[in-house]
C-alpha positions in Angstrom: 0.0 0.0 0.0 1.3 3.6 -0.8 0.9 5.6 2.1 1.9 9.1 0.7 3.7 9.7 4.1 0.7 9.1 6.2 0.6 6.9 9.2 -1.2 3.8 8.4 -2.7 1.4 11.1 -2.4 -2.1 9.8 -4.9 -4.8 11.3 -4.7 -8.4 10.7 -8.5 -8.9 11.3 -11.7 -7.0 10.9 -12.4 -6.3 14.5 -10.8 -5.5 17.7 -10.2 -8.3 20.1 -11.7 -8.1 23.7 -8.1 -7.6 25.0 -7.5 -4.7 22.7 -10.9 -3.2 23.4 -10.2 -3.4 27.2 -6.8 -1.7 26.7 -8.5 1.2 24.8 -11.1 1.5 27.5 -8.4 1.7 30.3 -6.5 4.5 28.3 -9.7 6.6 27.9 -10.5 6.1 31.6 -6.9 6.9 32.8 -6.6 10.1 34.8 -3.9 12.0 33.4 -4.5 15.1 35.7 -6.9 15.0 38.8 -9.3 18.0 39.1 -11.5 19.4 41.7 -13.8 21.0 39.0 -16.8 18.8 38.4 -17.2 19.8 34.8 -13.6 18.6 33.9 -14.0 15.3 35.9 -17.0 14.4 33.6 -14.2 13.3 31.1 -11.7 12.5 33.8 -10.0 15.9 33.6 -7.5 17.5 31.3 -5.9 15.0 28.8 -2.2 14.8 27.7 -1.5 15.3 23.9 -4.9 16.6 23.4 -6.4 20.1 22.4 -9.0 21.5 24.8 -10.8 24.4 23.0 -12.9 27.0 25.2 -15.1 29.3 23.0 -17.0 32.4 24.3 -18.1 35.9 23.4 -15.9 38.9 24.3 -16.4 39.7 28.0 -18.0 36.3 28.4 -16.1 35.3 31.5 -13.3 33.4 29.8 -10.5 35.1 31.9 -12.5 34.2 35.2 -12.7 30.5 34.0 -9.1 30.4 32.9 -8.0 31.6 36.4 -10.2 29.0 37.9 -8.8 26.2 35.8 -5.2 27.5 36.1 -5.3 27.3 39.8 -6.9 23.8 39.5 -4.0 22.8 37.2 -1.4 23.9 39.6 -2.7 21.7 42.3 -2.9 18.5 39.9 0.2 18.8 37.7 3.0 16.4 38.7 6.2 17.3 40.9 8.3 17.0 37.8 6.3 19.3 35.5 4.8 22.9 35.6 2.0 24.9 34.2 2.4 27.6 31.5 0.0 30.6 31.0 0.5 32.2 27.6 -1.3 35.5 27.6 -2.3 37.7 24.4 -4.7 40.3 25.7 -3.6 41.3 29.4 -0.2 41.9 31.1 1.6 39.4 33.3 1.4 41.9 36.2 -2.4 42.0 35.9 -2.7 38.2 35.8 -0.6 37.9 38.8 -2.6 40.4 40.6 -5.8 38.7 39.9 -4.4 35.3 40.9 -3.0 36.9 44.2 -6.5 38.2 45.0 -7.9 34.6 45.2 -5.6 34.1 48.2 -5.0 30.4 47.2 -1.3 31.0 46.6 -0.7 33.0 49.9 0.6 30.1 51.8 1.6 28.1 48.9 5.1 28.6 48.1 5.5 25.3 46.3 2.7 26.2 44.1 4.2 29.5 43.1 7.2 27.7 41.7 5.1 25.3 39.6 4.2 27.8 36.8 5.6 30.2 34.4 3.9 33.3 32.7 4.4 34.9 29.2 2.4 37.8 28.0 2.6 39.2 24.5 1.8 42.7 25.8 5.0 42.6 27.8 7.2 41.7 24.7 9.1 43.9 22.4 8.3 43.9 18.7 11.5 41.9 18.0 10.4 39.3 20.6 6.8 39.2 19.2 8.3 38.2 15.8 9.5 34.8 17.2 6.5 34.4 19.6 5.0 31.5 17.9 8.3 29.5 17.6 8.8 30.1 21.2 5.3 29.0 22.1 5.7 25.7 19.9 9.0 25.1 21.7 7.5 25.4 25.2 4.5 23.1 24.3 6.7 20.4 22.8 9.5 20.6 25.4 8.0 18.2 27.9 8.5 20.6 30.8 5.0 21.5 31.1 2.2 19.1 31.8 -0.5 21.8 31.1 -0.3 24.9 28.7 -2.9 27.6 28.6 -3.1 29.8 25.5 -5.4 32.8 26.2 -6.3 33.4 23.6 -5.5 32.2 20.0 -7.8 34.5 18.1 -6.0 37.7 19.6 -2.4 36.3 19.3 -0.2 38.8 17.4 1.1 35.7 15.2 -2.6 34.6 14.5 -4.5 37.8 13.9 -2.1 39.1 11.3 -1.9 35.7 9.3 -3.7 34.8 6.3 -6.0 32.0 5.8 -3.6 29.2 5.0 -1.0 30.4 7.8 -3.9 30.0 10.3 -4.5 26.5 9.2 -0.7 25.8 9.6 -0.5 27.3 13.1 -3.4 25.2 14.2 -1.8 22.0 12.9 1.5 23.0 14.4 0.0 23.5 18.0 -1.7 20.1 17.7 1.7 18.5 16.6 3.6 20.3 19.6 1.0 19.0 22.1 1.5 15.4 20.9 5.2 15.7 20.9 5.3 17.2 24.3 2.6 14.8 25.8 1.0 18.1 26.8 -2.6 19.0 27.8 -3.2 22.2 25.8 -6.0 24.6 26.6 -6.8 27.0 23.9 -9.3 30.1 24.3 -11.0 31.6 21.4 -13.4 34.4 20.7 -16.7 34.0 18.8 -17.3 35.9 15.5 -19.1 39.2 15.6 -22.4 37.5 14.7 -22.5 35.9 18.0 -22.9 37.9 21.2 -24.4 37.9 24.7 -28.0 38.2 23.2 -27.8 35.3 20.7 -30.8 33.0 20.7 -28.9 29.8 20.2 -26.0 27.8 22.1 -22.7 28.6 20.9 -21.5 26.3 18.1 -17.8 25.2 17.5 -18.0 26.8 14.0 -18.8 30.3 15.7 -15.1 30.8 16.2 -13.7 34.1 14.9 -11.5 33.4 11.8 -10.2 29.9 10.8 -12.4 27.1 12.1 -9.8 24.4 11.9 -9.0 24.6 15.7 -12.6 23.4 16.4 -12.2 20.6 13.9 -9.1 19.2 15.4 -9.6 19.7 19.1 -10.5 16.7 21.2 -12.4 18.5 23.6 -14.6 21.7 22.9 -16.3 23.8 25.6 -18.4 27.0 25.4 -19.1 29.6 28.0 -22.4 31.5 27.6 -24.1 34.0 29.7 -28.0 34.6 30.1 -29.5 37.7 31.6 -32.9 37.5 33.4 -34.2 40.6 34.9 -30.6 41.8 35.0 -29.4 38.7 36.9 -26.7 36.9 35.1 -26.3 33.1 34.7 -23.1 31.7 33.3 -23.5 28.3 31.6 -20.5 26.1 30.8 -21.2 23.5 28.0 -19.1 20.3 27.0 -19.7 20.3 23.3 -17.4 17.7 22.5 -15.4 15.1 24.2 -12.9 12.4 22.9 -14.9 9.5 24.0 -18.2 10.9 23.2 -20.0 10.2 26.5 -20.4 12.4 29.5 -23.0 12.2 32.1 -23.9 15.9 32.3 -23.1 18.4 29.6 -24.4 21.6 31.0 -23.0 23.3 34.2 -24.1 26.5 35.8 -21.0 28.3 37.1 -21.2 30.4 40.4 -19.0 33.4 40.5 -17.1 34.3 43.6 -16.6 38.3 43.5 -14.1 38.3 46.3 -11.7 35.6 44.8 -12.5 36.5 41.2 -13.0 32.8 40.2 -16.0 30.4 39.8 -16.0 28.6 43.2 -18.9 26.3 42.5 -20.5 24.4 39.6 -23.7 22.7 39.4 -25.0 20.2 36.7 -28.3 21.2 35.0 -30.4 19.3 32.5 -31.5 20.8 29.0 -34.8 21.8 30.2 -33.1 24.2 32.4 -31.0 25.5 29.5 -34.3 26.1 27.3 -35.8 28.0 30.3 -32.7 30.3 30.4 -33.3 31.2 26.6 -37.0 31.7 27.2 -36.4 34.0 30.1 -33.8 36.3 28.5 -33.9 40.0 28.9 -35.0 41.6 25.6 -33.4 44.7 24.2 
């Protein structure tokens, strides 16, 4: 068989044996990173060598959720690895200030040593010219068990790129995650047609710019807000996951204004989601 350079999986039989199925089952159920966040525990936490894509509108609460997930990641990553936060919109000082306000690192000297922080807004023009290469090196290095990219659609290397280069960037990010055996969490904005008053659940194809990142991600989440009589309800939706089976897809996130994180999450059924749409404030 001519493979054209592609990886071909050869099989001697038509079906997997029971032993092979059991091995795959154990692989999918293995916990790579434990989590205290109930919505991540639905699929056994963040997964190594996988892309986790979070999509939301501008001002939808992505930064709050990323802080929440970042602190959770610090507590779960192994002793010999760290967490990397790569920022494209806010300064490193602002992120550290917000993390400090949670109080969770106040007495955690060990946790403070478990992460590195890079912000494009703190970089010079010369540094920005090599930012994508630098990011790929960090993801593939094996030094970081978990890497956050907040966010792809506002990254300098991505926003100025043409369509074909955006495709290439997405493919390279995935390859780097596989090489480094890294859990990669990527944040993205929705396009202009999707906003806080949208009448539909956010769809993976609603991403701003090139949609390939949605197609190649093993896990896709959305964060969406509903206002009823001025009261905000934030909904986290597990749109896609690798094994295709989670018990609860929809989660109501409760915001803690003092700590500036989501301190609690509650599973809700689809009937609740429909009621949120029905009760939305009208312009």
